[in-house]
C-alpha positions in Angstrom: -17.1 2.7 -36.3 -18.3 6.2 -37.0 -21.4 4.9 -38.8 -22.5 2.2 -36.4 -25.6 4.2 -35.2 -26.6 5.1 -38.8 -26.5 1.5 -40.2 -28.4 -0.2 -37.4 -31.8 1.7 -37.7 -34.2 3.5 -39.9 -33.2 1.9 -43.2 -33.8 -1.2 -45.4 -33.4 -4.4 -43.3 -30.4 -6.7 -44.1 -28.9 -9.4 -42.0 -25.5 -10.3 -43.6 -22.5 -8.5 -44.9 -23.3 -9.5 -48.5 -26.9 -8.4 -48.3 -26.0 -5.1 -46.7 -23.2 -4.4 -49.2 -25.6 -5.0 -52.1 -28.1 -2.5 -50.7 -25.3 0.1 -50.0 -24.0 -0.3 -53.5 -27.5 0.3 -54.8 -27.6 3.6 -52.8 -29.9 2.4 -50.0 -29.8 3.3 -46.4 -29.5 0.1 -44.4 -30.7 -1.3 -41.1 -28.4 -4.1 -40.1 -29.8 -6.8 -37.9 -27.2 -9.5 -37.4 -26.9 -12.8 -35.5 -27.7 -11.1 -32.2 -30.9 -9.7 -33.6 -32.2 -6.1 -33.7 -29.7 -3.5 -32.6 -31.0 0.1 -33.2 -28.0 1.8 -31.7 -28.8 5.1 -29.9 -26.8 8.3 -30.0 -24.6 7.1 -27.2 -23.4 4.2 -29.4 -25.1 1.5 -27.4 -27.8 -0.9 -28.5 -31.3 0.5 -28.1 -33.0 -2.9 -28.5 -32.3 -6.5 -27.6 -33.5 -9.5 -25.8 -33.3 -11.0 -22.3 -33.6 -14.7 -21.6 -35.5 -15.7 -18.5 -34.1 -19.0 -17.3 -33.6 -21.4 -14.4 -31.4 -24.4 -13.5 -33.0 -27.8 -13.7 -32.3 -30.6 -11.2 -29.2 -31.6 -13.2 -27.8 -28.1 -13.0 -28.5 -27.4 -16.7 -29.9 -24.0 -17.8 -33.5 -24.1 -19.1 -34.7 -21.0 -21.0 -38.3 -20.2 -19.9 -38.9 -17.2 -22.1 -37.1 -14.7 -24.4 -38.3 -11.1 -23.8 -37.7 -8.3 -26.4 -36.5 -4.9 -24.9 -36.5 -1.6 -26.6 
């Protein structure tokens, strides 16, 4: 947990445990972007990037995603 900020930005991109571990073992600095996408944690330990979905309910009460907007 102490390294979450350091492994989510400013390094070589990887998107799985295996890929990141391979880079770490090779001495690389990593930038983990997992299933949720880009993280880039800030000093406060919170995500500095992400996405918002803009959506509405259709006539049947189902959610319809109109757009996905990157933030950060």
